[in-house]
VOTISE-280869 format. One line per field, with one value per residue (C-alpha): residue number from 1; residue in three letters; chain; x, y negated, z. Coordinates in steps of 0.25 Angstrom, whole numbers, plus 5000, padded with zeros to 4 digits. Layout:
BEGIN
rolo c(NUM / ...)
voro c(Ala / ...)
lumlo c(A / ...)
xx c(X / ...)
yy c(Y / ...)
zz c(Z / ...)
END
This chain:
BEGIN
rolo c(1 / 2 / 3 / 4 / 5 / 6 / 7 / 8 / 9 / 10 / 11 / 12 / 13 / 14 / 15 / 16 / 17 / 18 / 19 / 20 / 21 / 22 / 23 / 24 / 25 / 26 / 27 / 28 / 29 / 30 / 31 / 32 / 33 / 34 / 35 / 36 / 37 / 38 / 39 / 40 / 41 / 42 / 43 / 44 / 45 / 46 / 47 / 48 / 49 / 50 / 51 / 52 / 53 / 54 / 55 / 56 / 57 / 58 / 59 / 60 / 61 / 62 / 63 / 64 / 65 / 66 / 67 / 68 / 69 / 70 / 71 / 72 / 73 / 74 / 75 / 76 / 77 / 78 / 79 / 80 / 81 / 82 / 83 / 84 / 85 / 86 / 87 / 88 / 89 / 90 / 91 / 92 / 93 / 94 / 95 / 96 / 97 / 98 / 99 / 100 / 101 / 102 / 103 / 104 / 105 / 106 / 107 / 108 / 109 / 110 / 111 / 112 / 113 / 114 / 115 / 116 / 117 / 118 / 119 / 120 / 121 / 122 / 123 / 124 / 125 / 126 / 127 / 128 / 129 / 130 / 131 / 132 / 133 / 134 / 135 / 136 / 137 / 138 / 139 / 140 / 141 / 142 / 143 / 144 / 145)
voro c(Met / Lys / Ala / Gly / Gly / Ala / Ala / Leu / Leu / Ala / Gly / Met / Met / Ala / Leu / Thr / Gly / Ala / Ala / Pro / Thr / Asp / Leu / Pro / Gln / Pro / Leu / Ser / Ile / Asp / Leu / Leu / Gly / Leu / Arg / Ser / Glu / Arg / Gly / Gln / Val / Leu / Ile / Cys / Val / Thr / Arg / Arg / Pro / Asp / His / Phe / Pro / Asp / Cys / Arg / Asp / Asp / Pro / Glu / Lys / Arg / His / Phe / Ser / Val / Pro / Ala / Lys / Gly / Gly / Asp / Val / Ala / Leu / Gly / Leu / Val / Asp / Pro / Gly / Asn / Tyr / Ala / Ile / Ala / Ile / Ile / His / Asp / Glu / Asn / Gly / Asn / Gly / Arg / Leu / Asp / Thr / Phe / Val / Gly / Ile / Pro / Arg / Glu / Gly / Val / Gly / Phe / Ser / Arg / Asn / Pro / Ala / Leu / Arg / Phe / Gly / Ala / Pro / Ser / Phe / Arg / Ser / Ala / Ser / Phe / Pro / Ile / Ala / Ala / Ser / Ala / Val / Glu / Gln / Asp / Val / Arg / Leu / Lys / Tyr / Phe / Leu)
lumlo c(A / A / A / A / A / A / A / A / A / A / A / A / A / A / A / A / A / A / A / A / A / A / A / A / A / A / A / A / A / A / A / A / A / A / A / A / A / A / A / A / A / A / A / A / A / A / A / A / A / A / A / A / A / A / A / A / A / A / A / A / A / A / A / A / A / A / A / A / A / A / A / A / A / A / A / A / A / A / A / A / A / A / A / A / A / A / A / A / A / A / A / A / A / A / A / A / A / A / A / A / A / A / A / A / A / A / A / A / A / A / A / A / A / A / A / A / A / A / A / A / A / A / A / A / A / A / A / A / A / A / A / A / A / A / A / A / A / A / A / A / A / A / A / A / A)
xx c(5110 / 5113 / 5116 / 5131 / 5132 / 5126 / 5135 / 5147 / 5143 / 5142 / 5156 / 5162 / 5154 / 5159 / 5174 / 5174 / 5165 / 5156 / 5141 / 5131 / 5129 / 5142 / 5140 / 5133 / 5118 / 5109 / 5101 / 5089 / 5077 / 5063 / 5058 / 5044 / 5036 / 5043 / 5033 / 5038 / 5050 / 5056 / 5071 / 5080 / 5081 / 5092 / 5096 / 5105 / 5110 / 5119 / 5123 / 5128 / 5118 / 5127 / 5123 / 5109 / 5101 / 5110 / 5122 / 5129 / 5141 / 5141 / 5153 / 5146 / 5133 / 5126 / 5118 / 5109 / 5101 / 5091 / 5078 / 5066 / 5058 / 5052 / 5055 / 5069 / 5082 / 5095 / 5106 / 5115 / 5124 / 5127 / 5136 / 5128 / 5125 / 5113 / 5109 / 5098 / 5093 / 5089 / 5081 / 5077 / 5068 / 5075 / 5064 / 5071 / 5084 / 5093 / 5100 / 5095 / 5082 / 5074 / 5067 / 5058 / 5059 / 5067 / 5056 / 5059 / 5054 / 5057 / 5056 / 5064 / 5065 / 5073 / 5076 / 5067 / 5056 / 5057 / 5048 / 5052 / 5050 / 5058 / 5071 / 5078 / 5076 / 5088 / 5097 / 5093 / 5078 / 5082 / 5092 / 5092 / 5102 / 5108 / 5114 / 5113 / 5103 / 5097 / 5089 / 5079 / 5072 / 5059 / 5060 / 5047 / 5050 / 5043 / 5039 / 5035 / 5032)
yy c(4950 / 4946 / 4930 / 4934 / 4943 / 4931 / 4921 / 4930 / 4932 / 4917 / 4916 / 4925 / 4919 / 4905 / 4911 / 4919 / 4909 / 4921 / 4917 / 4926 / 4931 / 4938 / 4947 / 4961 / 4961 / 4971 / 4980 / 4989 / 4995 / 4998 / 5012 / 5011 / 5021 / 5035 / 5045 / 5056 / 5057 / 5068 / 5068 / 5055 / 5042 / 5039 / 5024 / 5018 / 5003 / 4998 / 4985 / 4990 / 4990 / 5001 / 5010 / 5009 / 5016 / 5027 / 5023 / 5035 / 5031 / 5016 / 5014 / 5004 / 5011 / 5011 / 5025 / 5030 / 5042 / 5040 / 5049 / 5046 / 5037 / 5023 / 5010 / 5002 / 5009 / 5000 / 5001 / 4992 / 4979 / 4977 / 4966 / 4955 / 4958 / 4964 / 4978 / 4988 / 5000 / 5013 / 5023 / 5039 / 5046 / 5059 / 5067 / 5081 / 5076 / 5080 / 5068 / 5064 / 5058 / 5069 / 5067 / 5074 / 5070 / 5058 / 5054 / 5053 / 5064 / 5056 / 5042 / 5030 / 5016 / 5004 / 4991 / 4980 / 4991 / 4988 / 4995 / 5008 / 5013 / 5022 / 5023 / 5016 / 5001 / 4992 / 4987 / 4973 / 4977 / 4983 / 4974 / 4963 / 4955 / 4955 / 4943 / 4936 / 4944 / 4958 / 4964 / 4974 / 4980 / 4987 / 5000 / 5007 / 5022 / 5026 / 5040 / 5045 / 5060)
zz c(5003 / 5017 / 5021 / 5023 / 5010 / 5002 / 5008 / 5006 / 4991 / 4989 / 4995 / 4986 / 4974 / 4978 / 4979 / 4966 / 4958 / 4956 / 4951 / 4955 / 4941 / 4942 / 4953 / 4952 / 4955 / 4959 / 4949 / 4951 / 4944 / 4948 / 4942 / 4937 / 4932 / 4936 / 4933 / 4943 / 4952 / 4946 / 4942 / 4942 / 4935 / 4927 / 4926 / 4918 / 4918 / 4907 / 4901 / 4889 / 4878 / 4871 / 4882 / 4885 / 4888 / 4890 / 4899 / 4900 / 4892 / 4897 / 4905 / 4913 / 4916 / 4929 / 4928 / 4940 / 4943 / 4954 / 4959 / 4951 / 4960 / 4955 / 4962 / 4964 / 4960 / 4964 / 4953 / 4961 / 4957 / 4942 / 4935 / 4928 / 4914 / 4905 / 4909 / 4904 / 4912 / 4906 / 4916 / 4912 / 4923 / 4921 / 4927 / 4925 / 4932 / 4919 / 4918 / 4905 / 4897 / 4891 / 4878 / 4869 / 4855 / 4859 / 4868 / 4883 / 4892 / 4904 / 4908 / 4904 / 4908 / 4904 / 4910 / 4907 / 4902 / 4887 / 4877 / 4874 / 4859 / 4851 / 4861 / 4873 / 4872 / 4868 / 4879 / 4876 / 4879 / 4892 / 4897 / 4909 / 4915 / 4929 / 4933 / 4946 / 4954 / 4956 / 4944 / 4945 / 4933 / 4934 / 4925 / 4921 / 4916 / 4903 / 4900 / 4885 / 4887)
END
């Protein structure tokens, strides 16, 4: 942020009494381990445990579809709170996770990279806080077939 912007932000916080932890913060991910650049990467960001990992019906969801390339992906500003991220490498571009006998045929990844056993991890094991500073999550995709 430029010096003038920082001064303006500090002045606004002084006038409103807002603490820095009340402000939306930048969220980004670093995609690691993509096996190809085919298709797209589907990203779900939620702070509601009952809508994780499939945030399709979450009224507050942030859903992104980006080209399948490794590296940094900016997800915008998010309000303070606890969040979890679920990622699908949709290699065939059909907009969903393909499975074979319940095993993902495409790559999957989650914030905090929890161990994957039988099914998706819990919201708790993938959640992370956003408070007073920018957050970047390194997410390593896993492929089972």
